[in-house]
C-alpha positions as CSV (number, residue, x, y, z in Angstrom):
1,M,147.0,116.1,68.6
2,F,144.1,115.4,70.8
3,T,142.4,112.0,70.8
4,K,138.6,111.8,70.0
5,E,137.9,111.2,73.6
6,Q,140.0,114.2,74.8
7,T,138.3,116.4,72.2
8,K,134.9,115.3,73.5
9,E,135.8,115.9,77.1
10,L,137.1,119.4,76.3
11,S,134.0,120.2,74.2
12,N,131.8,119.1,77.0
13,L,133.7,121.2,79.5
14,I,133.5,124.3,77.4
15,F,129.8,123.7,76.8
16,E,129.1,123.5,80.6
17,Q,131.0,126.6,81.2
18,L,129.3,128.4,78.4
19,I,125.9,127.5,79.9
20,R,127.0,128.6,83.2
21,A,128.2,131.9,82.0
22,I,124.9,132.5,80.0
23,D,122.9,131.7,83.2
24,N,125.0,134.1,85.3
25,Y,124.5,136.8,82.7
26,I,120.8,136.3,82.5
27,C,120.5,136.3,86.3
28,L,122.4,139.6,86.5
29,T,120.2,141.3,83.9
30,E,116.7,139.8,84.7
31,Q,114.7,139.9,87.9
32,T,115.5,136.9,90.1
33,I,113.9,135.1,93.0
34,D,115.5,132.8,95.6
35,V,114.8,128.9,95.7
36,N,112.2,129.3,98.6
37,E,110.2,131.8,96.5
38,A,110.5,129.7,93.4
39,S,109.3,126.7,95.2
40,K,106.2,128.6,96.1
41,V,105.7,129.7,92.6
42,L,106.2,126.3,91.2
43,G,104.3,124.4,94.0
44,I,107.2,122.1,94.8
45,K,109.7,121.7,97.6
46,P,112.9,123.7,97.7
47,D,114.9,120.5,97.3
48,S,113.1,119.8,94.1
49,V,114.0,123.4,92.8
50,L,117.6,122.6,93.6
51,K,117.4,119.4,91.6
52,M,115.9,121.2,88.7
53,I,118.8,123.7,88.9
54,K,121.4,121.0,88.9
55,R,119.7,119.3,85.9
56,G,119.7,122.5,84.0
57,K,116.0,122.8,83.9
58,L,116.1,126.3,85.4
59,I,118.1,129.4,84.7
60,A,119.9,130.1,87.9
61,A,123.1,131.5,89.3
62,K,124.7,131.1,92.8
63,K,125.3,134.5,94.5
64,G,127.1,133.9,97.9
65,K,125.4,130.8,99.4
66,K,122.0,131.2,97.7
67,W,120.8,130.2,94.3
68,W,118.8,132.8,92.4
69,I,116.5,131.8,89.5
70,A,115.5,134.1,86.7
71,K,111.7,134.8,87.4
72,K,110.8,135.4,83.7
73,Y,111.8,131.8,82.9
74,I,109.9,130.3,85.7
75,K,106.8,131.8,84.3
76,L,107.6,130.3,80.8
77,L,108.2,126.9,82.6
78,I,104.8,127.1,84.2
79,S,102.9,128.1,81.0
80,K,104.7,125.2,79.2
81,Y,103.4,122.5,81.6
82,K,100.0,124.0,81.9
83,A,99.5,124.1,78.2
């Protein structure tokens, strides 16, 4: 039997891995842009884009040493904040 704490830790781990897998799938099937291009589109510094990725605010996947962001969802993010 798992304790309540162990169950919560396991469910959090599964959730994080599921989100990562979905982000990877989306980035494989959608047009992507790199962090530098996303920073220009969003009007923020590349470091801020990386923080948004780490906080789960952008759909992104790491390919090699670079992060790639789903372009379609950046447009949605922009429209959300301009509305």
